[in-house]
GUPA-85832 format. One record per residue (C-alpha): residue in three letters; x, y, z. Coordinates in nm, 3 decimals, decimal comma. Layout:
// residues N
+------+---------+---------+---------+
! resn !       X !       Y !       Z !
+------+---------+---------+---------+
!  ALA !       X !       Y !       Z !
...
+------+---------+---------+---------+
This chain:
// residues 318
+------+---------+---------+---------+
! resn !       X !       Y !       Z !
+------+---------+---------+---------+
!  MET !   8,611 !   9,912 !  12,268 !
!  ALA !   8,762 !   9,626 !  12,415 !
!  GLU !   9,176 !   9,571 !  12,255 !
!  ALA !   9,210 !   9,393 !  12,010 !
!  LYS !   9,412 !   9,037 !  12,135 !
!  LEU !   9,650 !   8,816 !  11,967 !
!  HIS !   9,517 !   8,485 !  11,973 !
!  PRO !   9,670 !   8,304 !  12,224 !
!  GLN !   9,739 !   7,992 !  11,963 !
!  ALA !   9,877 !   8,283 !  11,709 !
!  ARG !  10,187 !   8,390 !  12,055 !
!  MET !  10,257 !   8,018 !  12,059 !
!  VAL !  10,341 !   8,051 !  11,720 !
!  CYS !  10,534 !   8,381 !  11,783 !
!  ASP !  10,700 !   8,265 !  12,057 !
!  LEU !  10,839 !   8,003 !  11,903 !
!  ILE !  10,968 !   8,189 !  11,659 !
!  VAL !  11,184 !   8,367 !  11,869 !
!  ALA !  11,300 !   8,090 !  12,119 !
!  SER !  11,360 !   7,909 !  11,749 !
!  GLY !  11,681 !   8,194 !  11,712 !
!  ARG !  11,565 !   8,270 !  11,319 !
!  PRO !  11,715 !   8,612 !  11,256 !
!  PRO !  11,453 !   8,871 !  11,054 !
!  ILE !  11,418 !   8,766 !  10,717 !
!  GLU !  11,529 !   9,098 !  10,622 !
!  THR !  11,920 !   9,009 !  10,715 !
!  GLN !  11,844 !   8,673 !  10,513 !
!  THR !  11,966 !   8,559 !  10,174 !
!  PRO !  11,684 !   8,443 !   9,959 !
!  ALA !  11,824 !   8,061 !   9,952 !
!  GLU !  11,829 !   8,108 !  10,384 !
!  ALA !  11,493 !   8,258 !  10,377 !
!  ARG !  11,384 !   7,950 !  10,102 !
!  ALA !  11,517 !   7,699 !  10,373 !
!  ALA !  11,428 !   7,810 !  10,655 !
!  TYR !  11,083 !   7,802 !  10,518 !
!  LEU !  11,021 !   7,426 !  10,465 !
!  ALA !  11,205 !   7,376 !  10,796 !
!  SER !  10,883 !   7,546 !  10,946 !
!  ARG !  10,589 !   7,307 !  10,817 !
!  LYS !  10,754 !   7,046 !  11,074 !
!  VAL !  10,636 !   7,232 !  11,340 !
!  LEU !  10,370 !   7,470 !  11,205 !
!  GLN !  10,176 !   7,236 !  10,937 !
!  PRO !   9,943 !   6,942 !  11,037 !
!  ASP !  10,026 !   6,587 !  10,851 !
!  ALA !   9,886 !   6,617 !  10,523 !
!  ASP !   9,600 !   6,430 !  10,383 !
!  ASP !   9,577 !   6,138 !  10,191 !
!  VAL !   9,408 !   6,257 !   9,828 !
!  ALA !   9,285 !   6,035 !   9,545 !
!  GLU !   9,550 !   6,098 !   9,323 !
!  VAL !   9,910 !   6,318 !   9,294 !
!  ARG !  10,008 !   6,395 !   8,951 !
!  GLU !  10,342 !   6,583 !   8,903 !
!  LEU !  10,239 !   6,762 !   8,522 !
!  ALA !  10,413 !   7,040 !   8,334 !
!  ALA !  10,272 !   7,331 !   8,174 !
!  PRO !  10,477 !   7,602 !   7,904 !
!  GLY !  10,596 !   7,908 !   7,964 !
!  PRO !  10,718 !   8,231 !   7,872 !
!  ALA !  11,056 !   8,074 !   8,046 !
!  GLY !  11,085 !   7,714 !   7,983 !
!  ARG !  10,898 !   7,454 !   8,170 !
!  ILE !  10,628 !   7,513 !   8,500 !
!  PRO !  10,604 !   7,250 !   8,763 !
!  LEU !  10,306 !   7,234 !   8,802 !
!  ARG !  10,098 !   6,911 !   9,116 !
!  LEU !   9,791 !   6,818 !   9,053 !
!  TYR !   9,570 !   6,684 !   9,371 !
!  ARG !   9,276 !   6,523 !   9,293 !
!  GLY !   9,051 !   6,532 !   9,619 !
!  LYS !   8,863 !   6,247 !   9,813 !
!  GLY !   8,548 !   6,223 !   9,729 !
!  CYS !   8,617 !   6,310 !   9,320 !
!  THR !   8,455 !   5,954 !   9,237 !
!  GLY !   8,451 !   5,759 !   8,906 !
!  ASP !   8,580 !   5,914 !   8,526 !
!  ALA !   8,421 !   6,190 !   8,556 !
!  LEU !   8,545 !   6,573 !   8,462 !
!  GLN !   8,627 !   6,771 !   8,799 !
!  PRO !   8,644 !   7,130 !   8,924 !
!  ALA !   8,951 !   7,271 !   8,991 !
!  LEU !   9,119 !   7,548 !   9,208 !
!  VAL !   9,458 !   7,660 !   9,056 !
!  TYR !   9,649 !   7,733 !   9,383 !
!  PHE !   9,949 !   7,993 !   9,353 !
!  HIS !  10,190 !   7,968 !   9,694 !
!  GLY !  10,235 !   8,224 !   9,929 !
!  GLY !  10,589 !   8,304 !   9,991 !
!  GLY !  10,660 !   8,689 !   9,873 !
!  TRP !  10,741 !   8,601 !   9,536 !
!  VAL !  11,107 !   8,528 !   9,676 !
!  ILE !  11,024 !   8,144 !   9,893 !
!  GLY !  10,764 !   7,878 !   9,873 !
!  ASP !  10,758 !   7,580 !   9,634 !
!  LEU !  10,519 !   7,323 !   9,585 !
!  GLU !  10,677 !   7,136 !   9,901 !
!  SER !  10,567 !   7,449 !  10,138 !
!  HIS !  10,236 !   7,442 !  10,073 !
!  ASP !  10,125 !   7,072 !  10,001 !
!  GLN !   9,953 !   7,027 !  10,276 !
!  VAL !   9,728 !   7,306 !  10,216 !
!  CYS !   9,635 !   7,186 !   9,849 !
!  ARG !   9,524 !   6,873 !   9,949 !
!  ALA !   9,343 !   6,998 !  10,239 !
!  ILE !   9,106 !   7,202 !  10,046 !
!  ALA !   9,120 !   6,915 !   9,756 !
!  ASN !   8,960 !   6,635 !   9,986 !
!  ALA !   8,711 !   6,894 !  10,175 !
!  THR !   8,556 !   7,058 !   9,866 !
!  PRO !   8,569 !   6,803 !   9,725 !
!  SER !   8,773 !   6,923 !   9,369 !
!  ILE !   9,126 !   6,894 !   9,171 !
!  VAL !   9,363 !   7,130 !   9,268 !
!  VAL !   9,650 !   7,264 !   9,128 !
!  ALA !   9,938 !   7,386 !   9,285 !
!  VAL !  10,167 !   7,630 !   9,087 !
!  ASP !  10,541 !   7,665 !   9,082 !
!  TYR !  10,595 !   8,034 !   8,966 !
!  ARG !  10,953 !   8,167 !   8,906 !
!  LEU !  11,101 !   8,334 !   9,217 !
!  ALA !  11,251 !   8,626 !   9,244 !
!  PRO !  11,471 !   8,749 !   9,285 !
!  GLU !  11,625 !   8,535 !   9,009 !
!  HIS !  11,339 !   8,581 !   8,792 !
!  LYS !  11,202 !   9,001 !   8,939 !
!  PHE !  10,840 !   9,085 !   8,790 !
!  PRO !  10,657 !   9,004 !   8,582 !
!  GLY !  10,792 !   8,641 !   8,599 !
!  ALA !  10,583 !   8,511 !   8,860 !
!  VAL !  10,231 !   8,687 !   8,715 !
!  GLU !  10,376 !   8,593 !   8,362 !
!  ASP !  10,364 !   8,193 !   8,493 !
!  ALA !  10,082 !   8,208 !   8,701 !
!  LEU !   9,895 !   8,333 !   8,355 !
!  ALA !  10,049 !   8,075 !   8,122 !
!  ALA !   9,992 !   7,813 !   8,362 !
!  THR !   9,612 !   7,872 !   8,439 !
!  ARG !   9,620 !   7,909 !   8,039 !
!  TRP !   9,716 !   7,573 !   7,955 !
!  LEU !   9,496 !   7,367 !   8,215 !
!  ALA !   9,160 !   7,534 !   8,056 !
!  GLU !   9,355 !   7,421 !   7,715 !
!  HIS !   9,420 !   7,080 !   7,841 !
!  ALA !   9,143 !   7,074 !   8,081 !
!  PRO !   8,982 !   6,738 !   7,977 !
!  GLY !   9,256 !   6,543 !   7,881 !
!  ILE !   9,343 !   6,583 !   8,289 !
!  GLY !   9,021 !   6,542 !   8,424 !
!  ILE !   8,938 !   6,859 !   8,471 !
!  GLU !   8,594 !   7,071 !   8,341 !
!  SER !   8,750 !   7,367 !   8,191 !
!  GLY !   8,454 !   7,559 !   8,283 !
!  ARG !   8,484 !   7,491 !   8,622 !
!  LEU !   8,772 !   7,681 !   8,717 !
!  ALA !   8,856 !   7,919 !   8,978 !
!  VAL !   9,208 !   8,046 !   9,065 !
!  GLY !   9,310 !   8,158 !   9,432 !
!  GLY !   9,655 !   8,182 !   9,694 !
!  ASP !   9,745 !   8,316 !  10,030 !
!  SER !   9,979 !   8,685 !  10,050 !
!  ALA !  10,181 !   8,634 !   9,728 !
!  GLY !   9,966 !   8,377 !   9,529 !
!  GLY !   9,644 !   8,596 !   9,663 !
!  ASN !   9,766 !   8,868 !   9,464 !
!  LEU !   9,895 !   8,670 !   9,188 !
!  ALA !   9,519 !   8,436 !   9,228 !
!  ALA !   9,397 !   8,875 !   9,205 !
!  VAL !   9,515 !   8,923 !   8,918 !
!  VAL !   9,525 !   8,660 !   8,705 !
!  ALA !   9,115 !   8,706 !   8,751 !
!  LEU !   9,161 !   9,044 !   8,600 !
!  ALA !   9,377 !   8,964 !   8,329 !
!  ALA !   9,132 !   8,679 !   8,220 !
!  ARG !   8,812 !   8,936 !   8,257 !
!  ASP !   9,019 !   9,140 !   7,999 !
!  GLY !   9,057 !   8,827 !   7,771 !
!  SER !   9,411 !   8,685 !   7,853 !
!  GLY !   9,263 !   8,397 !   8,012 !
!  PRO !   8,992 !   8,135 !   8,033 !
!  ARG !   8,664 !   8,239 !   8,263 !
!  ILE !   8,728 !   8,188 !   8,569 !
!  ARG !   8,428 !   8,077 !   8,834 !
!  ALA !   8,536 !   8,245 !   9,172 !
!  GLN !   8,848 !   8,359 !   9,344 !
!  LEU !   9,011 !   8,302 !   9,698 !
!  LEU !   9,209 !   8,536 !   9,771 !
!  ILE !   9,333 !   8,436 !  10,127 !
!  TYR !   9,544 !   8,760 !  10,336 !
!  PRO !   9,668 !   8,892 !   9,948 !
!  ALA !   9,932 !   9,176 !   9,852 !
!  ALA !   9,700 !   9,362 !   9,685 !
!  ASP !   9,909 !   9,751 !   9,722 !
!  MET !  10,311 !   9,678 !   9,670 !
!  GLY !  10,340 !  10,088 !   9,803 !
!  LEU !  10,347 !   9,912 !  10,207 !
!  GLU !  10,127 !  10,238 !  10,312 !
!  HIS !   9,776 !  10,111 !  10,428 !
!  ALA !   9,767 !  10,181 !  10,839 !
!  SER !   9,781 !   9,783 !  10,905 !
!  HIS !  10,162 !   9,831 !  10,803 !
!  HIS !  10,216 !  10,088 !  11,035 !
!  ARG !   9,999 !   9,924 !  11,339 !
!  HIS !  10,148 !   9,607 !  11,293 !
!  ALA !  10,521 !   9,681 !  11,147 !
!  GLY !  10,717 !   9,404 !  11,354 !
!  GLN !  10,455 !   9,186 !  11,402 !
!  LEU !  10,580 !   8,802 !  11,374 !
!  PRO !  10,585 !   8,651 !  11,150 !
!  LEU !  10,528 !   8,910 !  10,846 !
!  THR !  10,702 !   9,245 !  10,974 !
!  ARG !  10,722 !   9,583 !  10,716 !
!  ALA !  11,068 !   9,487 !  10,749 !
!  GLY !  11,017 !   9,153 !  10,612 !
!  MET !  10,776 !   9,306 !  10,329 !
!  ARG !  11,018 !   9,539 !  10,189 !
!  TRP !  11,279 !   9,279 !  10,123 !
!  PHE !  11,034 !   9,065 !   9,983 !
!  VAL !  10,900 !   9,356 !   9,747 !
!  GLY !  11,246 !   9,489 !   9,689 !
!  HIS !  11,352 !   9,143 !   9,535 !
!  TYR !  11,014 !   9,133 !   9,349 !
!  LEU !  11,040 !   9,441 !   9,177 !
!  ASN !  11,306 !   9,565 !   8,959 !
!  ASP !  11,184 !  10,008 !   9,095 !
!  GLU !  11,016 !  10,197 !   9,251 !
!  GLU !  10,727 !  10,298 !   8,950 !
!  GLU !  10,644 !   9,932 !   8,916 !
!  LYS !  10,433 !   9,960 !   9,218 !
!  ALA !  10,190 !  10,120 !   9,036 !
!  ASP !  10,175 !   9,839 !   8,761 !
!  TRP !   9,852 !   9,695 !   8,817 !
!  ARG !  10,012 !   9,352 !   8,819 !
!  ALA !  10,189 !   9,447 !   9,047 !
!  SER !   9,942 !   9,593 !   9,305 !
!  PRO !   9,596 !   9,448 !   9,167 !
!  LEU !   9,416 !   9,744 !   9,388 !
!  ARG !   9,548 !  10,022 !   9,192 !
!  ALA !   9,376 !   9,835 !   8,844 !
!  LYS !   9,157 !  10,086 !   8,703 !
!  SER !   8,799 !   9,877 !   8,711 !
!  PHE !   8,667 !   9,625 !   8,910 !
!  ALA !   8,395 !   9,520 !   8,762 !
!  GLY !   8,324 !   9,226 !   8,577 !
!  LEU !   8,533 !   8,995 !   8,804 !
!  PRO !   8,418 !   8,646 !   8,955 !
!  PRO !   8,302 !   8,593 !   9,314 !
!  ALA !   8,582 !   8,673 !   9,525 !
!  LEU !   8,643 !   8,529 !   9,880 !
!  VAL !   8,915 !   8,731 !  10,093 !
!  ILE !   9,018 !   8,683 !  10,430 !
!  THR !   9,248 !   8,846 !  10,597 !
!  ALA !   9,402 !   8,810 !  10,941 !
!  GLU !   9,336 !   9,141 !  11,250 !
!  PHE !   9,735 !   9,145 !  11,331 !
!  ASP !   9,867 !   9,091 !  10,995 !
!  PRO !  10,015 !   9,468 !  10,788 !
!  LEU !   9,893 !   9,318 !  10,503 !
!  CYS !   9,481 !   9,351 !  10,667 !
!  ASP !   9,370 !   9,650 !  10,587 !
!  GLU !   9,496 !   9,633 !  10,198 !
!  GLY !   9,346 !   9,338 !  10,127 !
!  GLU !   8,984 !   9,454 !  10,268 !
!  ALA !   9,029 !   9,788 !  10,055 !
!  TYR !   9,035 !   9,483 !   9,802 !
!  ALA !   8,732 !   9,338 !   9,895 !
!  ASP !   8,608 !   9,686 !   9,913 !
!  ALA !   8,662 !   9,821 !   9,616 !
!  LEU !   8,549 !   9,462 !   9,420 !
!  LYS !   8,208 !   9,579 !   9,611 !
!  ARG !   8,170 !   9,888 !   9,497 !
!  ALA !   8,227 !   9,740 !   9,136 !
!  GLY !   7,973 !   9,537 !   9,210 !
!  VAL !   8,109 !   9,152 !   9,239 !
!  SER !   8,026 !   8,901 !   9,507 !
!  VAL !   8,207 !   8,927 !   9,779 !
!  ALA !   8,260 !   8,743 !  10,101 !
!  LEU !   8,498 !   8,914 !  10,359 !
!  LYS !   8,628 !   8,683 !  10,709 !
!  ARG !   8,878 !   8,858 !  10,955 !
!  PHE !   8,996 !   8,580 !  11,117 !
!  PRO !   9,041 !   8,828 !  11,505 !
!  GLY !   9,383 !   8,752 !  11,672 !
!  GLN !   9,556 !   8,585 !  11,387 !
!  ILE !   9,836 !   8,685 !  11,223 !
!  HIS !   9,999 !   8,663 !  10,862 !
!  GLY !  10,062 !   8,275 !  10,723 !
!  PHE !   9,771 !   8,145 !  10,983 !
!  LEU !   9,698 !   7,930 !  10,718 !
!  SER !  10,018 !   7,685 !  10,658 !
!  MET !  10,021 !   7,681 !  11,128 !
!  GLY !   9,723 !   7,413 !  11,132 !
!  ARG !   9,926 !   7,188 !  11,360 !
!  ILE !   9,896 !   7,477 !  11,586 !
!  VAL !   9,646 !   7,718 !  11,496 !
!  GLU !   9,318 !   7,597 !  11,470 !
!  ASP !   9,186 !   7,860 !  11,260 !
!  ALA !   9,406 !   7,699 !  10,987 !
!  HIS !   9,101 !   7,467 !  11,016 !
!  ARG !   8,830 !   7,698 !  10,936 !
!  ALA !   8,962 !   7,864 !  10,701 !
!  VAL !   9,063 !   7,568 !  10,468 !
!  ALA !   8,660 !   7,476 !  10,529 !
!  LEU !   8,538 !   7,812 !  10,453 !
!  CYS !   8,770 !   7,806 !  10,135 !
!  ALA !   8,612 !   7,511 !  10,052 !
!  ASP !   8,218 !   7,670 !  10,123 !
!  THR !   8,281 !   7,923 !   9,882 !
!  LEU !   8,412 !   7,656 !   9,602 !
!  ARG !   8,115 !   7,440 !   9,621 !
!  GLY !   7,891 !   7,706 !   9,585 !
!  ALA !   8,097 !   7,882 !   9,254 !
!  PHE !   8,094 !   7,531 !   9,106 !
!  ALA !   7,748 !   7,435 !   9,127 !
!  MET !   7,621 !   7,753 !   9,001 !
!  ALA !   7,509 !   7,719 !   8,620 !
+------+---------+---------+---------+
């Protein structure tokens, strides 16, 4: 069996990280890490697409206003209500915001086409678990309740996100199934964090692989959770939920050289065993975060296209 190799474009990204002299994230403060994350956009992300409309919104949340950004994709013509993806950005629950994933949300909105609503949930350590979960649920409920007034068809809602955002999307889907949210048509789980235990084999196999090392993941979890016991809470570790039956169809995307690869695939397997329709796509040779690296990594565009295909199929179902 041939040895797995890092994709040349992924290697280029890793070489750029090393050449930049950026210190390991576990040695940075949250403020420093946030600034570095945003700065990387200029190097890694392609130019953002024009969309038909961008609108700033806000949903009421348990701790106050939750900023939202609505993207209406090109092709969403006329005054007809449109299907929508509620998108939760990645960043380990500590970094990332509406700006960090602006390009990705625009690309998905146009490729589908549909509306995409990005959620600027509260970040840790200023707002620890379950703050992000509470905001994700509150925003999704509010969007469903106010859908017609903002151009959305409430019966055609999907949730999605990458990394920490994939974690939140999975949790929202579970909570919605159990009565805490609206009906969800599909879930897009892009290299999701599914188990806070950080003990799946890929955490050890790729412990030192940039841009997300095992030490870096520990840093994120340490800032997000209040104590060790919370790792067992399904709202933190959706892979530990008691049941996966009745969940919406899922697209699970993983990256071969990602510490989170195995837990994402374990989540896909748990859904399949519960009778949920699942499409699992592992991107060979790829690294964590590649969706936001489309200036260098061509697989980012393939992942967007795959997300769009999944959404079109889900939104077309009766």
